[in-house]
A tleap script that builds the chain and sets N, CA, C and O, in Angstrom:
source leaprc.protein.ff14SB
mol = sequence {
  NMET THR LEU PRO GLU THR VAL ASP GLU ASP
  GLN GLU VAL LYS ALA GLN TYR LYS ASP GLY
  ILE LEU HIE LEU THR LEU GLN LYS LYS GLU
  ASP LEU LYS LEU LYS PRO ALA LYS LYS VAL
  LYS VAL PHE TYR CILE
}
set mol.1.N position { 35.432 43.848 -12.246 }
set mol.1.CA position { 36.202 43.488 -13.699 }
set mol.1.C position { 36.470 45.171 -14.761 }
set mol.1.O position { 35.560 45.918 -14.401 }
set mol.2.N position { 37.003 45.610 -15.412 }
set mol.2.CA position { 37.151 46.479 -16.253 }
set mol.2.C position { 36.888 45.882 -17.416 }
set mol.2.O position { 37.518 44.913 -17.839 }
set mol.3.N position { 35.565 46.652 -18.223 }
set mol.3.CA position { 35.557 46.798 -19.746 }
set mol.3.C position { 36.222 47.184 -20.826 }
set mol.3.O position { 36.362 48.407 -20.841 }
set mol.4.N position { 36.563 46.786 -21.491 }
set mol.4.CA position { 37.113 47.077 -22.675 }
set mol.4.C position { 36.763 48.743 -23.108 }
set mol.4.O position { 36.223 49.222 -22.111 }
set mol.5.N position { 36.838 49.567 -23.952 }
set mol.5.CA position { 36.421 50.303 -24.150 }
set mol.5.C position { 35.764 50.548 -25.370 }
set mol.5.O position { 35.263 51.653 -25.577 }
set mol.6.N position { 35.722 49.857 -26.006 }
set mol.6.CA position { 34.756 49.347 -26.734 }
set mol.6.C position { 33.236 48.927 -26.752 }
set mol.6.O position { 32.495 48.687 -27.706 }
set mol.7.N position { 32.988 48.914 -25.274 }
set mol.7.CA position { 31.826 47.529 -24.967 }
set mol.7.C position { 30.979 49.367 -24.850 }
set mol.7.O position { 31.545 50.430 -24.596 }
set mol.8.N position { 29.649 49.136 -25.118 }
set mol.8.CA position { 28.540 50.109 -25.138 }
set mol.8.C position { 27.714 49.798 -23.681 }
set mol.8.O position { 26.860 48.967 -23.373 }
set mol.9.N position { 28.289 50.710 -23.065 }
set mol.9.CA position { 27.657 50.022 -21.258 }
set mol.9.C position { 26.198 50.174 -21.706 }
set mol.9.O position { 25.379 49.341 -21.317 }
set mol.10.N position { 25.843 51.132 -22.459 }
set mol.10.CA position { 24.089 51.423 -21.822 }
set mol.10.C position { 23.655 50.401 -22.705 }
set mol.10.O position { 22.435 50.243 -22.660 }
set mol.11.N position { 24.149 49.791 -23.351 }
set mol.11.CA position { 23.098 48.576 -24.060 }
set mol.11.C position { 23.213 47.721 -22.960 }
set mol.11.O position { 23.907 47.757 -21.945 }
set mol.12.N position { 22.129 46.713 -23.518 }
set mol.12.CA position { 21.243 45.672 -22.521 }
set mol.12.C position { 22.378 44.331 -22.634 }
set mol.12.O position { 22.745 43.791 -23.678 }
set mol.13.N position { 22.816 43.974 -21.170 }
set mol.13.CA position { 23.954 42.973 -21.025 }
set mol.13.C position { 22.926 41.523 -20.701 }
set mol.13.O position { 21.847 41.369 -20.128 }
set mol.14.N position { 23.620 40.862 -21.200 }
set mol.14.CA position { 23.087 39.184 -21.063 }
set mol.14.C position { 24.574 38.792 -20.248 }
set mol.14.O position { 25.751 39.149 -20.214 }
set mol.15.N position { 23.576 37.734 -19.588 }
set mol.15.CA position { 24.579 36.321 -18.507 }
set mol.15.C position { 23.669 35.413 -18.130 }
set mol.15.O position { 22.609 35.450 -17.505 }
set mol.16.N position { 24.380 34.515 -18.696 }
set mol.16.CA position { 24.336 33.063 -18.355 }
set mol.16.C position { 25.479 32.487 -17.666 }
set mol.16.O position { 26.671 32.740 -17.840 }
set mol.17.N position { 24.785 31.449 -16.636 }
set mol.17.CA position { 25.196 31.013 -15.842 }
set mol.17.C position { 25.165 29.112 -15.956 }
set mol.17.O position { 24.188 28.550 -15.462 }
set mol.18.N position { 26.052 28.428 -16.488 }
set mol.18.CA position { 25.869 27.182 -16.629 }
set mol.18.C position { 26.952 26.212 -16.342 }
set mol.18.O position { 27.998 26.512 -16.918 }
set mol.19.N position { 27.007 25.186 -15.653 }
set mol.19.CA position { 27.583 23.844 -15.218 }
set mol.19.C position { 28.784 25.089 -15.008 }
set mol.19.O position { 29.601 25.169 -15.925 }
set mol.20.N position { 28.906 25.891 -14.052 }
set mol.20.CA position { 29.786 26.650 -13.596 }
set mol.20.C position { 30.626 27.813 -14.181 }
set mol.20.O position { 31.180 28.803 -13.701 }
set mol.21.N position { 30.525 27.422 -15.089 }
set mol.21.CA position { 30.802 29.089 -16.235 }
set mol.21.C position { 29.842 30.236 -16.350 }
set mol.21.O position { 28.613 30.201 -16.279 }
set mol.22.N position { 30.540 31.131 -16.517 }
set mol.22.CA position { 29.333 32.294 -16.645 }
set mol.22.C position { 29.492 33.116 -17.838 }
set mol.22.O position { 30.418 33.927 -17.871 }
set mol.23.N position { 28.679 32.995 -18.837 }
set mol.23.CA position { 28.635 33.397 -20.026 }
set mol.23.C position { 28.308 35.084 -20.344 }
set mol.23.O position { 27.146 35.254 -20.714 }
set mol.24.N position { 29.176 36.402 -20.256 }
set mol.24.CA position { 28.619 37.344 -20.616 }
set mol.24.C position { 28.284 37.652 -21.757 }
set mol.24.O position { 28.732 36.612 -22.241 }
set mol.25.N position { 27.684 38.435 -23.050 }
set mol.25.CA position { 27.269 39.115 -24.264 }
set mol.25.C position { 27.049 40.390 -23.740 }
set mol.25.O position { 26.261 40.803 -22.890 }
set mol.26.N position { 27.861 40.901 -24.387 }
set mol.26.CA position { 27.977 42.697 -24.230 }
set mol.26.C position { 27.976 43.394 -26.211 }
set mol.26.O position { 28.775 43.109 -27.103 }
set mol.27.N position { 26.902 44.214 -26.255 }
set mol.27.CA position { 27.297 45.011 -27.251 }
set mol.27.C position { 28.454 46.159 -27.432 }
set mol.27.O position { 28.631 47.043 -26.594 }
set mol.28.N position { 29.382 46.000 -28.898 }
set mol.28.CA position { 29.947 46.663 -29.313 }
set mol.28.C position { 28.959 48.356 -29.579 }
set mol.28.O position { 27.750 48.550 -29.710 }
set mol.29.N position { 30.411 49.538 -29.568 }
set mol.29.CA position { 29.670 50.830 -29.879 }
set mol.29.C position { 29.807 50.678 -31.746 }
set mol.29.O position { 30.651 50.289 -32.554 }
set mol.30.N position { 28.105 51.379 -31.772 }
set mol.30.CA position { 27.957 51.384 -33.304 }
set mol.30.C position { 29.079 52.345 -33.950 }
set mol.30.O position { 28.809 52.274 -35.149 }
set mol.31.N position { 29.720 52.841 -33.874 }
set mol.31.CA position { 30.729 54.073 -34.323 }
set mol.31.C position { 31.961 52.828 -34.529 }
set mol.31.O position { 32.773 53.168 -35.390 }
set mol.32.N position { 32.241 51.508 -33.930 }
set mol.32.CA position { 33.337 50.774 -33.566 }
set mol.32.C position { 33.245 49.086 -34.164 }
set mol.32.O position { 34.144 48.247 -34.215 }
set mol.33.N position { 31.970 48.994 -34.529 }
set mol.33.CA position { 31.319 47.512 -35.034 }
set mol.33.C position { 32.272 47.297 -36.186 }
set mol.33.O position { 32.865 48.271 -36.649 }
set mol.34.N position { 32.492 45.884 -36.764 }
set mol.34.CA position { 33.240 45.725 -37.720 }
set mol.34.C position { 32.984 46.645 -39.189 }
set mol.34.O position { 31.807 46.876 -39.466 }
set mol.35.N position { 33.614 46.952 -39.741 }
set mol.35.CA position { 33.470 48.164 -41.202 }
set mol.35.C position { 33.922 47.042 -41.911 }
set mol.35.O position { 34.511 46.096 -41.389 }
set mol.36.N position { 33.517 47.196 -43.654 }
set mol.36.CA position { 33.460 46.323 -44.661 }
set mol.36.C position { 34.915 45.968 -44.614 }
set mol.36.O position { 35.707 46.709 -44.031 }
set mol.37.N position { 35.331 44.769 -45.255 }
set mol.37.CA position { 36.829 44.650 -45.551 }
set mol.37.C position { 37.398 45.673 -46.927 }
set mol.37.O position { 36.756 45.807 -47.969 }
set mol.38.N position { 38.445 46.187 -46.701 }
set mol.38.CA position { 39.375 46.519 -47.631 }
set mol.38.C position { 39.132 46.095 -49.036 }
set mol.38.O position { 37.968 45.740 -49.225 }
set mol.39.N position { 39.916 46.035 -50.075 }
set mol.39.CA position { 40.276 45.256 -51.420 }
set mol.39.C position { 41.064 45.682 -52.065 }
set mol.39.O position { 40.847 46.665 -52.774 }
set mol.40.N position { 42.196 45.082 -52.015 }
set mol.40.CA position { 42.899 45.309 -51.870 }
set mol.40.C position { 44.243 44.465 -53.085 }
set mol.40.O position { 44.931 43.539 -52.654 }
set mol.41.N position { 44.433 45.070 -54.803 }
set mol.41.CA position { 44.924 44.302 -55.581 }
set mol.41.C position { 46.200 44.373 -55.686 }
set mol.41.O position { 46.975 45.322 -55.809 }
set mol.42.N position { 46.455 42.202 -55.564 }
set mol.42.CA position { 47.486 41.544 -55.747 }
set mol.42.C position { 48.413 41.405 -57.038 }
set mol.42.O position { 47.635 41.011 -57.907 }
set mol.43.N position { 49.268 41.489 -57.420 }
set mol.43.CA position { 49.772 41.591 -58.434 }
set mol.43.C position { 51.473 40.400 -58.935 }
set mol.43.O position { 52.647 40.543 -58.592 }
set mol.44.N position { 50.866 39.429 -59.754 }
set mol.44.CA position { 52.262 38.639 -59.594 }
set mol.44.C position { 52.913 38.592 -60.674 }
set mol.44.O position { 52.309 38.240 -61.687 }
set mol.45.N position { 54.100 38.882 -60.736 }
set mol.45.CA position { 54.911 38.695 -61.667 }
set mol.45.C position { 55.859 37.857 -62.100 }
set mol.45.O position { 56.447 38.083 -63.157 }
savepdb mol mol.pdb
quit
């Protein structure tokens, strides 16, 4: 399986298998985690 570049391969990977479905939990790299949303002013004319 190929992982996206955003996955931090050095962090712990969690896996759970239930009812024939494999769930993987992967951590994102710190520098790519969600950044605060930017505010955009909208003017109505």
